[in-house]
C-alpha positions as CSV (number, residue, x, y, z in Angstrom):
1,M,-5.3,1.4,35.2
2,S,-7.8,3.0,37.5
3,A,-7.0,0.4,40.2
4,A,-3.4,1.8,40.4
5,R,-4.5,5.3,41.1
6,D,-3.8,6.3,44.7
7,P,-6.2,9.1,45.7
8,S,-3.6,10.5,48.1
9,R,-2.1,13.8,47.1
10,T,1.1,13.1,49.1
11,A,1.8,9.5,48.0
12,P,5.5,9.2,46.9
13,P,6.2,8.8,43.2
14,T,6.3,5.2,42.0
15,K,6.5,3.5,38.7
16,H,3.7,1.2,39.7
17,R,1.2,3.9,39.3
18,D,1.0,2.8,35.6
19,G,-0.8,-0.4,36.8
20,F,1.1,-2.7,34.4
21,H,1.8,-5.2,37.2
22,L,-1.9,-5.5,37.9
23,I,-2.7,-6.8,34.4
24,P,-3.6,-10.5,34.4
25,T,-1.0,-13.0,33.1
26,T,-3.5,-15.7,32.2
27,P,-2.4,-17.0,28.9
28,I,-4.4,-15.8,25.9
29,H,-7.3,-18.0,24.7
30,Y,-7.8,-18.2,21.0
31,D,-11.4,-18.8,20.0
32,I,-11.1,-18.5,16.3
33,D,-8.8,-20.7,14.2
34,L,-8.2,-19.5,10.6
35,T,-5.5,-22.0,9.8
36,S,-8.0,-23.9,7.6
37,T,-11.1,-22.2,6.2
38,P,-13.2,-22.7,3.1
39,S,-11.5,-19.8,1.4
40,Y,-7.9,-20.4,2.5
41,T,-5.8,-23.2,4.0
42,F,-2.5,-22.5,5.6
43,T,0.1,-25.3,5.8
44,D,3.4,-23.7,6.8
45,I,1.9,-21.5,9.5
46,T,-1.0,-21.5,11.9
47,F,-3.3,-18.5,12.2
48,K,-5.5,-17.9,15.3
49,I,-7.5,-14.9,16.7
50,S,-8.5,-14.1,20.3
51,T,-11.6,-11.9,20.3
52,S,-11.4,-11.5,24.1
53,D,-7.8,-10.2,24.0
54,R,-8.1,-8.6,20.6
55,C,-5.0,-10.2,19.1
56,A,-4.0,-12.5,16.3
57,R,-1.3,-15.1,16.5
58,L,0.7,-16.0,13.3
59,A,3.0,-18.9,14.0
60,F,5.6,-20.8,11.9
61,N,4.6,-24.5,11.6
62,R,7.7,-26.2,10.2
63,P,9.4,-27.6,13.4
64,H,11.2,-30.4,11.4
65,V,13.5,-27.6,10.0
66,L,13.6,-25.3,13.0
67,H,10.7,-23.3,11.3
68,A,13.0,-22.3,8.4
69,F,10.9,-20.5,5.8
70,R,10.4,-21.2,2.1
71,P,8.5,-19.0,-0.4
72,K,5.2,-20.7,0.5
73,T,5.8,-19.9,4.2
74,I,6.4,-16.3,3.5
75,N,3.4,-15.9,1.2
76,E,1.2,-17.5,3.9
77,L,2.5,-15.0,6.4
78,R,1.9,-12.1,4.1
79,K,-1.7,-13.3,3.5
80,A,-2.4,-13.8,7.2
81,L,-0.8,-10.5,8.1
82,E,-3.0,-8.8,5.5
83,I,-6.1,-10.4,7.0
84,A,-5.1,-9.6,10.6
85,S,-4.2,-6.0,9.7
86,D,-7.7,-5.4,8.3
87,D,-9.6,-7.3,11.0
88,I,-11.3,-4.8,13.4
89,R,-11.3,-7.5,16.1
90,V,-7.5,-7.4,16.2
91,S,-5.4,-4.7,18.0
92,V,-2.1,-6.6,18.4
93,I,-0.4,-9.2,16.2
94,L,1.9,-11.9,17.5
95,F,4.6,-13.6,15.5
96,G,5.6,-16.9,17.0
97,S,6.2,-20.6,16.3
98,D,4.4,-23.8,17.1
99,L,6.5,-25.9,19.4
100,S,6.2,-29.7,19.3
101,D,5.4,-31.4,22.6
102,P,8.7,-31.6,24.5
103,N,7.6,-34.9,26.0
104,G,6.2,-36.3,22.8
105,E,7.7,-38.9,20.4
106,D,8.4,-36.1,17.9
107,A,10.1,-33.7,20.3
108,R,12.0,-31.0,18.4
109,T,14.5,-28.4,19.4
110,P,12.6,-25.2,20.2
111,A,13.0,-22.5,17.6
112,F,11.3,-19.2,16.5
113,C,12.8,-19.4,13.0
114,A,16.1,-20.5,11.6
115,G,15.8,-18.3,8.5
116,G,15.6,-19.3,4.9
117,D,15.3,-23.0,4.1
118,Q,18.6,-23.8,2.4
119,V,17.1,-26.9,0.8
120,V,15.1,-24.7,-1.6
121,R,17.7,-21.9,-2.0
122,S,18.3,-21.5,-5.7
123,S,21.5,-21.0,-7.6
124,D,19.5,-18.7,-9.8
125,G,18.9,-16.2,-6.9
126,G,16.3,-16.3,-4.2
127,Y,14.4,-19.4,-3.0
128,D,12.4,-21.8,-5.2
129,D,10.0,-24.4,-3.8
130,G,8.0,-24.7,-7.0
131,T,5.2,-22.5,-5.9
132,E,6.2,-19.5,-8.1
133,N,7.5,-19.1,-11.6
134,V,11.0,-17.9,-10.7
135,P,13.1,-17.8,-7.5
136,R,12.3,-14.9,-5.3
137,L,13.2,-13.2,-2.0
138,R,9.6,-12.7,-0.8
139,V,10.8,-12.1,2.8
140,L,11.8,-8.6,1.7
141,D,8.1,-7.9,0.8
142,L,7.1,-9.3,4.2
143,Q,9.5,-7.0,6.0
144,I,8.0,-3.9,4.2
145,Q,4.5,-5.2,5.0
146,M,5.4,-5.5,8.6
147,R,6.6,-1.9,8.7
148,R,3.5,-0.6,7.1
149,C,1.1,-2.6,9.2
150,P,-0.7,-0.1,11.5
151,K,-0.9,-2.5,14.4
152,P,1.9,-3.4,16.8
153,I,3.6,-6.7,16.0
154,I,5.2,-8.7,18.8
155,A,7.7,-11.5,18.2
156,V,7.4,-14.3,20.8
157,V,10.7,-16.1,20.8
158,R,11.5,-19.6,22.1
159,G,14.8,-21.2,21.1
160,Y,16.7,-20.1,18.0
161,A,16.0,-16.8,16.2
162,V,18.9,-16.9,13.8
163,G,19.6,-15.9,10.2
164,G,16.5,-14.6,8.4
165,G,14.5,-15.5,11.5
166,H,16.6,-13.1,13.5
167,I,15.9,-10.4,11.0
168,L,12.1,-11.1,11.2
169,H,12.1,-10.7,15.0
170,M,14.0,-7.4,14.6
171,M,11.3,-6.2,12.1
172,C,8.6,-6.8,14.8
173,D,7.9,-3.7,16.9
174,L,8.6,-5.6,20.1
175,T,10.4,-8.9,21.0
176,L,9.6,-10.9,24.1
177,A,11.7,-14.0,24.7
178,G,11.9,-17.1,26.9
179,D,15.1,-17.7,28.8
180,D,15.9,-20.5,26.3
181,A,16.0,-18.0,23.3
182,V,19.2,-17.7,21.2
183,F,19.8,-14.9,18.7
184,G,22.3,-14.3,15.9
185,Q,23.2,-14.0,12.3
186,T,24.3,-16.9,10.0
187,G,24.3,-15.4,6.6
188,P,28.1,-14.8,6.0
189,R,28.7,-18.5,7.0
190,M,26.3,-19.6,4.2
191,G,27.2,-17.1,1.5
192,S,24.3,-14.8,2.3
193,F,23.6,-11.4,3.9
194,D,20.9,-8.7,4.2
195,A,22.0,-5.3,3.1
196,G,18.6,-3.8,3.9
197,Y,16.6,-3.8,7.1
198,G,18.7,-6.7,8.4
199,S,21.7,-4.4,8.6
200,V,20.1,-1.0,9.1
201,Q,17.6,-2.0,11.7
202,M,20.2,-4.0,13.6
203,A,22.5,-1.0,13.8
204,R,19.6,1.1,15.1
205,L,18.9,-1.4,17.8
206,V,22.3,-2.3,19.1
207,G,24.7,0.3,17.6
208,Q,27.2,0.1,14.8
209,K,30.0,-1.7,16.6
210,K,27.8,-4.5,17.9
211,A,25.9,-4.8,14.6
212,R,29.3,-5.3,12.8
213,E,30.3,-7.8,15.4
214,M,27.1,-9.8,14.9
215,W,27.4,-9.8,11.1
216,F,31.2,-10.3,10.8
217,T,31.6,-13.0,13.4
218,C,28.1,-14.7,13.3
219,Q,28.2,-15.2,17.1
220,F,25.1,-16.3,18.9
221,Y,23.8,-14.6,22.0
222,D,21.5,-15.8,24.8
223,A,18.3,-13.9,25.9
224,K,20.0,-12.1,28.7
225,E,22.7,-10.7,26.4
226,A,20.1,-9.8,23.9
227,V,18.0,-7.7,26.4
228,D,21.2,-6.1,27.8
229,M,22.2,-4.9,24.3
230,G,18.8,-3.6,23.5
231,L,18.1,-6.3,20.8
232,I,14.9,-7.4,22.6
233,N,12.5,-5.9,25.1
234,A,12.2,-8.5,27.8
235,V,13.1,-12.1,28.8
236,Y,11.0,-14.4,31.0
237,P,11.3,-17.9,32.3
238,K,10.1,-20.0,29.4
239,E,7.2,-21.4,31.4
240,E,6.0,-17.8,32.2
241,L,6.5,-16.4,28.7
242,E,3.0,-16.8,27.4
243,G,1.4,-15.3,30.5
244,N,3.7,-12.2,30.2
245,V,3.0,-11.9,26.5
246,A,-0.7,-11.8,27.4
247,R,0.1,-8.9,29.8
248,W,1.8,-6.9,27.1
249,V,-1.0,-7.6,24.7
250,R,-3.7,-6.5,27.1
251,R,-1.9,-3.3,28.1
252,I,-1.4,-2.3,24.4
253,G,-5.0,-3.1,23.7
254,M,-6.1,-0.6,26.4
255,N,-4.5,2.2,24.4
256,S,-5.8,4.4,21.6
257,P,-5.3,2.4,18.3
258,T,-5.0,5.6,16.3
259,A,-2.3,6.9,18.7
260,V,-0.5,3.6,18.5
261,A,-0.7,3.5,14.7
262,C,0.5,7.1,14.3
263,T,3.4,6.5,16.8
264,K,4.5,3.4,14.9
265,A,4.5,5.3,11.6
266,A,6.4,8.2,13.2
267,L,9.1,5.9,14.7
268,N,9.6,4.3,11.3
269,A,9.4,7.4,9.2
270,D,13.1,8.5,9.3
271,Q,14.3,5.0,8.3
272,D,11.7,4.6,5.6
273,G,12.2,7.8,3.7
274,A,9.4,9.3,1.6
275,A,7.4,6.1,1.9
276,G,7.6,6.3,5.7
277,I,6.5,10.0,5.7
278,A,3.7,9.1,3.3
279,L,2.4,6.5,5.6
280,L,2.4,8.9,8.6
281,G,0.8,11.5,6.3
282,G,-1.9,9.0,5.4
283,H,-2.8,8.5,9.1
284,L,-3.0,12.3,9.6
285,T,-5.1,12.7,6.4
286,R,-7.6,10.2,7.8
287,L,-7.8,12.2,11.0
288,F,-8.2,15.4,9.1
289,Y,-11.1,13.9,7.0
290,M,-12.9,13.5,10.4
291,S,-12.5,17.1,11.3
292,E,-15.1,19.8,10.8
293,E,-12.9,21.6,8.3
294,G,-12.4,18.4,6.3
295,K,-16.1,17.7,6.3
296,E,-16.9,21.2,5.1
297,G,-14.5,20.8,2.1
298,R,-16.3,17.6,1.1
299,A,-19.8,19.1,1.6
300,A,-19.0,22.2,-0.4
301,Y,-17.7,20.1,-3.3
302,L,-20.8,17.9,-3.3
303,E,-23.2,20.9,-3.0
304,R,-21.3,22.8,-5.7
305,R,-20.6,25.9,-3.6
306,A,-17.6,27.7,-2.2
307,P,-16.3,26.2,1.1
308,K,-16.8,28.3,4.2
309,F,-13.7,27.2,6.1
310,H,-13.5,30.4,8.1
311,D,-16.9,30.0,9.5
312,I,-15.7,27.0,11.4
313,P,-14.2,27.7,14.9
314,Q,-10.5,27.2,14.5
315,S,-8.6,25.3,17.2
316,R,-5.2,26.6,18.1
317,L,-2.3,24.4,16.9
């Protein structure tokens, strides 16, 4: 950022003073692969970490079904997200998909995620792939976990982000897409819907009229239409997407992690009710524990004496 600072006092205002355009677009190098470890093996996703760029990449790995998820997929994402959230080497988390080699023998249509795998959709409610005792909708647990994660989550979309996959990209804090991305809902065409975040978050992003259009007609939209309606943040030529994702990751990584976490919680608080306010309050409580006033309260308790709060210089609020 310092490279963008013009020492001149009379230089005209320019948006380029933020230095964003100077951040390298070299694709992220992942030096740690946690997909298969002695303690846990992921099969439906891949899980990698870049210590140099301080980010984790969680990617769907079911290209034969357009990365449609089943309960096992969601539970693996939940586990990986928990690990990434607690890893101090990680500042930003990417949600993407593993694309097969377009020139290979097993080339597949690019996709971010096509939603729930209808093959394991149960007549008893939820999805059932045999990994749990009863059919469940674990994706709802994942959505809440994504909201409560203190780190920014970026969806990286190539190809189809439809149905439940469309909802997952909306649950991410940011969405960056290639110019081959396609967005839309499919639920009503398959006897399904999302009356939670899938509806509320969509209306917040694109407005009530457009959200009703997307749910009622199940139309698909290209990446340009998506960015124009405020559904996603940016679109890039597909061959330039990974480099630009790296630029966003690096800029976010330059910022205060506490400020980013508190801002995320504040932006979510009005939608998430008491739980959202409690999360923001938790961040503030952690900061207060680090203050001299908070330390004095703990010390007084441990020393079995009355606290001397008023002996501490008070900052003006």
